[in-house]
Steps between C-alpha positions, in 0.01 A plus 500: 500500500123488503281210388128510435210263482135581443200334663149547365208370707131482411217400732477408866781347700338158510351480152715742304820439316797685366804490280864584554730653240862609496712673235724192468206305361542233766156583633294524185151548641568225757173426680453514876196481725380390841457151356859487368619631835307281741351204314743410221797336674671383179509854359382394155210746493716809558736655747463675833701757695661239727629301202649817356669580832637143512637527145658838571655376823640176353645686202652781702646261756666282233648803328626645829657165590667474161662840561615385846650184347671691217646739758686203647634395159256219425214443256186307587426200285138532612299683762141383541284695743134436571330779691181409681284789618248419775178702500277441801166629623543714809281489813439873472373448145665514165809321380872552554822356368628318808825357373722417208720193463790492257601143416841512334689228319834601361815368343818707479806309379799553729308672782457329834159459659569731797593788273192436282274511806662822621453666160141377472418654839659828390301496175177435689563803720633722223281446197271798431183291511594352840558853623163613365330206673689539828178527704430134416698209648721349229638149551780350294551128441826409326603185316854510367562261212862394475 
């Protein structure tokens, strides 16, 4: 499987702007810029690469966990994962993603909390996005809703 997305940028890094598109139509000329990346905390003015990484990671992790759960004969009532990507300025100049936190809340009827935690850890390690981001520390916080 191969997936594509297109970025078009015009202008300088600080004053320019761009759009993102994907064949699915999800990104339909979605704007992004230095301002949407560094100055617009609520994200209303457009997206940024870190938000896209967070969305990809949260989605992949939930799907991987749902497969882990199904493999044990259960079905999740709900899995809610919030991925927070930290981007920090480095002493040597430039920026780097310095960590990702996955905050998971989940409810799986009939499954005990210990098994849920074990499967969540396995999903964190095994999801393709976690693997792709393995050079970044990834923390997992788990709340099991009974």
